[in-house]
C-alpha positions as CSV (number, residue, x, y, z in Angstrom):
1,X,28.5,392.9,71.3
2,X,31.6,394.5,72.7
3,X,32.5,393.7,76.3
4,X,31.8,396.7,78.6
5,X,32.5,396.0,82.3
6,X,31.2,399.4,83.5
7,X,27.8,398.7,81.8
8,X,27.8,395.2,83.3
9,X,28.3,396.7,86.7
10,X,25.6,399.3,86.0
11,X,23.0,396.7,85.1
12,X,23.9,394.4,88.1
13,X,23.4,397.5,90.3
14,X,20.0,398.2,88.8
15,X,18.8,394.7,89.3
16,X,20.3,394.6,92.8
17,X,18.4,397.7,93.8
18,X,15.2,395.8,92.8
19,X,16.1,393.1,95.3
20,X,17.5,390.4,92.8
21,X,19.7,388.1,94.9
22,X,21.7,386.9,91.9
23,X,22.4,390.5,90.9
24,X,23.5,391.3,94.4
25,X,25.9,388.3,94.3
26,X,27.3,389.5,91.0
27,X,27.6,393.0,92.2
28,X,29.5,391.8,95.2
29,X,32.0,390.0,92.8
30,X,32.4,393.2,90.9
31,X,33.3,395.0,94.1
32,X,35.5,392.2,95.3
33,X,37.6,392.0,92.2
34,X,37.3,395.5,90.8
35,X,35.2,394.6,87.8
36,X,33.7,397.8,86.3
37,X,34.2,399.6,89.6
38,X,36.9,400.4,92.1
39,X,37.7,397.4,94.4
40,X,35.8,397.8,97.7
41,X,35.9,394.7,100.0
42,X,33.4,396.1,102.5
43,X,30.9,396.7,99.8
44,X,31.5,393.2,98.4
45,X,30.8,391.8,101.8
46,X,27.6,393.9,102.1
47,X,26.2,392.7,98.8
48,X,27.1,389.0,99.5
49,X,25.3,389.4,102.8
50,X,22.2,390.8,101.1
51,X,22.2,388.0,98.6
52,X,22.8,385.3,101.3
53,X,20.0,386.7,103.5
54,X,17.5,386.2,100.7
55,X,18.4,382.5,100.7
56,X,20.7,382.6,97.6
57,X,22.9,379.6,98.0
58,X,25.8,381.0,96.0
59,X,25.6,384.2,98.0
60,X,25.7,382.1,101.2
61,X,28.8,380.3,99.9
62,X,30.5,383.5,99.0
63,X,29.6,385.1,102.4
64,X,31.2,382.1,104.1
65,X,34.3,382.6,102.0
66,X,34.4,386.2,103.1
67,X,34.3,385.2,106.8
68,X,36.9,382.4,106.2
69,X,39.5,384.7,104.5
70,X,38.5,388.1,106.1
71,X,37.2,389.7,102.9
72,X,35.5,392.9,103.9
73,X,35.0,391.6,107.5
74,X,37.1,390.3,110.3
75,X,38.2,386.7,109.7
76,X,35.9,384.3,111.7
C-alpha cells in the first residue's frame, strides 16, 4: 500500500474520537511533528493529556516531555 500521511491522520482522529488512548497519543505526535496535518503544539499537548489521563503509559511519558521542554504548554 502507498504511504498516505493524511489518511493516517484521519484514521488516528477517528479512533481518538472513540476514546482510544493509543490513537490519541499517535494523533498528538501528528500534531507535534506536522504529520498529515499542520503542526500545532497546543493540540499535541491536548491529545497527549487525553491519552495520559486514561492511564496510557506512553501518553504519560510524552506529556512529561511536553512539560519538560515546553511543548504546547509552559515549561515546568
